[in-house]
C-alpha positions in Angstrom: -8.4 -21.0 -1.2 -9.5 -17.7 -2.6 -8.4 -14.1 -1.9 -10.6 -11.1 -1.3 -8.9 -7.7 -1.9 -10.7 -4.6 -0.6 -10.0 -1.6 -2.9 -13.1 0.5 -2.5 -12.1 3.0 0.1 -11.9 6.7 -0.7 -8.6 7.4 1.0 -9.6 10.8 2.7 -6.3 10.8 4.6 -4.3 10.8 1.4 -5.9 14.0 0.1 -5.1 15.8 -2.1 -3.7 12.8 -4.1 -6.8 10.6 -3.5 -8.9 13.2 -5.0 -7.7 12.2 -8.5 -6.8 8.6 -8.1 -7.7 5.5 -6.1 -5.7 5.3 -2.9 -4.8 1.7 -3.8 -3.0 3.0 -6.9 -0.6 5.4 -5.4 2.9 4.5 -6.5 5.4 2.9 -4.2 8.9 2.8 -6.0 6.9 3.7 -9.2 4.5 0.7 -8.9 0.9 0.9 -7.7 0.6 -0.2 -4.1 -2.2 -2.7 -5.0 0.1 -4.7 -7.2 2.4 -5.5 -4.2 -0.7 -7.1 -2.5 -1.6 -9.0 -5.7 1.9 -10.3 -6.1 2.0 -11.5 -2.4 -1.3 -13.3 -3.0 0.1 -15.0 -6.1 3.3 -15.9 -4.3 1.2 -17.6 -1.5 -0.2 -19.9 -4.2 -3.6 -18.4 -4.5 -5.0 -17.8 -8.0 -8.6 -16.8 -7.7 -9.1 -13.3 -6.5 -12.1 -11.0 -6.0 -11.4 -7.3 -5.9 -14.0 -5.1 -4.2 -14.1 -1.7 -5.9 -16.0 1.5 -5.5 -16.5 4.6 -7.5 -12.9 4.4 -8.8 -13.4 0.9 -10.0 -12.5 1.7 -13.6 -9.1 2.9 -12.5 -8.5 -0.4 -10.6 -9.7 -2.5 -13.6 -7.3 -0.6 -15.9 -4.4 -1.2 -13.7 -5.0 -4.8 -12.9 -7.0 -6.1 -15.9 -8.0 -9.8 -15.7 -4.9 -10.6 -13.5 -3.3 -13.0 -16.1 0.0 -11.2 -16.1 0.3 -11.9 -12.4 -0.9 -15.4 -12.7 -4.3 -14.6 -11.2 -7.9 -14.9 -12.2 -9.6 -11.6 -11.1 -13.2 -10.9 -10.6 -14.5 -7.4 -9.7 -17.2 -6.9 -7.0 -18.8 -3.5 -6.8 -19.5 -1.8 -3.5 -21.9 1.0 -3.9 -20.5 2.9 -0.9 -17.7 2.4 1.7 -19.6 0.6 4.5 -16.9 -1.2 6.4 -14.5 -4.2 5.8 -17.1 -6.7 6.9 -19.5 -5.2 4.3 -16.8 -6.1 1.7 -17.1 -9.8 2.9 -20.9 -9.5 2.8 -21.1 -8.4 -0.8 -18.5 -11.0 -1.8 -20.6 -14.0 -0.5 -21.4 -15.4 -3.8 -17.9 -15.2 -5.1 -16.4 -16.7 -1.9 -18.9 -19.6 -1.7 -17.9 -22.0 1.0 -14.2 -21.6 0.5 -11.5 -20.5 2.9 -10.1 -17.1 1.9 -7.5 -14.5 2.7 -8.8 -10.9 3.0 -6.2 -8.3 2.0 -6.6 -4.6 2.3 -5.4 -3.1 -1.1 -3.3 -0.3 0.3 -1.1 -2.5 2.6 2.4 -3.7 1.9 4.1 -6.7 3.6 7.7 -7.2 2.6 7.7 -10.8 3.7 4.4 -11.5 1.9 1.5 -13.6 3.4 2.8 -17.2 2.6 3.3 -18.0 6.3 -0.2 -16.8 7.1 -1.8 -18.9 4.4 0.2 -22.0 5.2 -0.4 -21.9 8.9 -4.1 -21.2 8.6 -4.6 -24.1 6.2 -3.0 -26.5 8.8 -4.2 -24.7 12.0 -7.9 -25.8 12.2 -9.1 -22.4 13.1 -12.0 -20.2 12.0 -9.7 -17.2 11.5 -6.1 -16.2 11.7 -5.1 -12.6 12.1 -1.7 -11.2 10.9 -0.5 -9.0 13.8 2.3 -6.5 14.3 3.7 -4.8 17.3 3.0 -1.0 17.3 3.8 1.9 19.7 0.7 3.9 19.3 -2.2 1.5 19.8 -4.9 4.2 19.5 -4.7 4.1 15.7 -5.5 0.4 15.2 -7.7 -2.5 15.9 -5.8 -4.2 18.8 -5.8 -7.9 19.6 -5.5 -9.6 23.0 -3.6 -12.9 22.6 -3.1 -15.6 25.2 0.1 -17.6 25.8 -0.9 -20.2 23.2 -1.3 -17.7 20.4 -5.1 -17.7 20.6 -7.0 -14.4 20.2 -9.2 -13.8 23.2 -10.3 -10.3 22.5 -10.3 -7.3 20.1 -10.6 -3.6 20.7 -10.9 -1.0 18.0 -8.6 2.0 18.6 -8.5 1.7 22.4 -8.2 4.8 24.5 -6.0 2.8 26.9 -3.5 0.1 26.0 -4.8 -3.4 26.3 -2.0 -4.9 24.1 0.6 -3.7 21.7 -0.5 -6.1 18.9 -2.2 -4.3 15.9 -4.4 -6.1 13.4 -2.7 -5.6 10.1 -4.3 -5.6 6.6 -4.3 -9.4 6.1 -6.7 -11.9 7.5 -7.5 -15.6 6.9 -11.0 -16.9 7.3 -13.1 -20.0 7.1 -16.6 -19.9 5.9 -17.7 -19.3 9.5 -17.0 -15.5 9.0 -20.2 -15.3 7.0 -22.3 -16.1 9.9 -20.5 -13.5 12.0 -20.9 -10.8 9.3 -24.7 -11.5 9.3 -24.9 -11.3 13.0 -23.2 -8.0 13.7 -24.7 -4.5 13.4 -23.2 -1.2 12.1 -20.9 0.5 14.4 -21.3 4.1 15.6 -19.7 5.3 12.4 -22.3 3.4 10.3 -20.0 0.6 9.1 -19.8 -3.1 9.5 -16.5 -3.6 11.2 -14.4 -6.6 10.6 -13.2 -6.4 14.2 -16.8 -6.8 15.4 -17.2 -9.9 13.2 -14.0 -11.4 14.5 -15.0 -10.6 18.1 -18.3 -12.4 17.3 -16.3 -15.5 16.3 -14.3 -15.3 19.6 -17.4 -14.8 21.8 -19.2 -17.7 20.1 -16.5 -20.2 20.7 -14.7 -20.2 17.4 -10.9 -20.7 17.4 -9.2 -17.4 16.2 -5.4 -17.5 16.2 -2.6 -14.9 15.8 0.2 -15.0 13.3 3.0 -12.5 13.9 4.2 -10.3 11.0 7.9 -11.0 10.7 8.9 -8.3 8.2 8.1 -4.8 7.4 4.4 -3.8 7.2 2.8 -0.5 6.3 -0.6 0.7 5.6 0.0 3.5 3.0 -3.2 5.4 3.8 -1.4 8.4 5.3 1.2 10.7 3.6 4.0 9.9 6.2 3.3 6.2 5.9 3.4 6.4 2.0 6.8 8.1 2.1 8.1 5.6 4.7 6.9 2.6 2.6 8.4 4.1 -0.6 11.8 4.4 1.1 11.6 0.9 2.5 10.7 -0.7 -0.8 13.4 1.3 -2.6 16.0 -0.3 -0.3 15.0 -3.7 -1.9 15.5 -2.7 -5.5 18.3 -4.1 -7.5 20.5 -2.0 -9.9 19.1 -2.0 -13.4 20.3 0.8 -15.6 19.0 0.5 -19.2 18.2 4.2 -20.1 20.4 6.8 -21.7 23.1 7.8 -19.3 25.8 10.2 -20.5 29.5 10.1 -19.7 29.3 13.0 -17.3 26.8 11.4 -15.0 27.6 9.2 -12.0 25.3 6.5 -10.8 26.0 5.0 -7.3 24.5 1.9 -5.8 20.9 0.6 -6.3 19.7 2.7 -9.2 17.0 1.8 -11.7 16.7 3.8 -14.9 13.9 2.8 -17.3 15.0 2.1 -20.9 13.2 5.3 -22.1 14.6 7.6 -19.3 17.6 10.0 -19.7 20.2 11.0 -17.2 22.4 14.0 -18.3 25.2 15.5 -16.3 23.8 14.2 -13.1 24.7 12.4 -9.9 22.4 9.7 -8.8 22.9 8.1 -5.3 20.8 5.0 -4.8 18.3 3.8 -4.0 16.6 5.7 -6.8 14.1 4.6 -9.4 13.7 6.7 -12.6 10.5 6.0 -14.5 9.7 5.8 -18.2 10.4 8.9 -20.2 11.7 10.8 -17.2 14.8 13.1 -17.4 17.4 14.1 -14.9 19.5 17.0 -16.1 22.2 18.8 -14.1 20.7 17.2 -11.0 21.9 15.6 -7.7 19.3 13.1 -6.7 18.9 10.5 -4.0 19.0 8.6 -1.9 15.5 7.3 -1.6 13.8 9.0 -4.6 11.1 7.7 -6.9 10.9 9.8 -10.2 7.6 9.1 -11.9 7.1 8.6 -15.6 7.8 11.6 -17.9 8.9 13.7 -15.0 11.8 16.2 -15.1 14.4 17.1 -12.5 16.9 19.8 -13.6 19.3 21.9 -11.7 18.0 20.5 -8.5 18.9 18.3 -5.5 16.1 16.0 -4.4 16.1 13.1 -1.8 13.6 11.0 0.2 10.7 12.0 -2.0 8.1 10.8 -4.5 7.6 12.7 -7.7 4.5 11.5 -9.5 4.2 11.3 -13.3 4.8 14.4 -15.5 6.0 16.5 -12.5 8.8 19.1 -12.8 11.4 20.2 -10.2 13.7 22.9 -11.4 16.2 25.0 -9.6 15.5 23.8 -6.1 18.7 22.8 -4.3 17.2 20.8 -1.4 13.8 19.2 -1.9 13.4 16.5 0.7 10.6 14.4 2.3 8.2 15.6 -0.3 5.4 14.3 -2.6 4.9 16.2 -5.8 1.7 15.5 -7.6 0.9 14.6 -11.2 1.8 17.4 -13.6 2.8 19.7 -10.7 5.7 22.1 -11.0 8.2 23.2 -8.4 10.6 26.1 -9.3 13.0 28.0 -7.3 16.4 29.3 -6.4 19.2 27.7 -4.3 17.0 26.9 -1.4 15.6 24.0 0.6 12.0 22.8 1.0 9.6 20.0 2.0 6.4 20.1 0.1 3.2 18.1 -0.3 1.9 19.4 -3.6 -1.2 18.1 -5.3 -1.8 17.3 -9.0 -1.3 20.2 -11.3 -0.1 22.4 -8.5 2.6 25.0 -8.7 5.1 26.1 -6.0 8.0 28.6 -6.1 10.8 28.1 -3.5 12.9 31.1 -2.8 15.4 32.3 -0.2 
């Protein structure tokens, strides 16, 4: 079985951060989100992976390489424009051959991985298996209608009225039958080849499509709020690992990770917190739920429930929460509180 990872989307909903980096490389607990997917694929026993990349393909290649350190063999497939998930399957035809495969959206995170999906698909005798999750707002997702035997009988893309509460997540399993479906469909109103249309074609033409329920946490990190939520959830899973320089006046409580090249000086750190390479905390009170990116600085500040990207600075702000601070951005202030979404190289002054 192979894996097809889609990493070519532009990530417009993550602006301003996606203006300077691929959306699949935004960090979650200081690790690019794409790597969580690749690790899940490896854990499921799949070794041969094709990654569909777009105009930020060089960044994806630099982050993943040939996949050897993850136990994978990675090939790169270039998509000249974002033209839909089914288009990703179409351009991967030669790579996929006549093998079964998992399709994984590169900005999704599943804390329980995809091992059950793969195992049940391989023994289920179906043309496709969709990993589904219950959601409250069905208008934002492709929604599956499932009968009492777990068979998918219909799919509706972002329905205006509820037909089911089962959203199609970012992991699918396919037999080679999907290739006929992709050839048969036409672009949607937005000009893209939709994977929901291809799966619907399978259903309408008598192919067996089954549902597998997602048992753990799932998040598509394509929005700011979802990125923050995912970061907090993954931070809850980290184990304490303090290897950096921590002075005697500092207090570290709970799940705290401090990189060997990071420094903590006269600070209180309440986990879960991850402090990246070369970062410094000085006279700070940070956490819980904080990711401090590489070579960032937090001084004379209190910061929680936030993501600080590399080389960012937070100084003199006594209550920064629920924020994302971009690469090389600087936040300065007096004893005040703030929630900020600040792009790369931006500056903000918090007063009051």
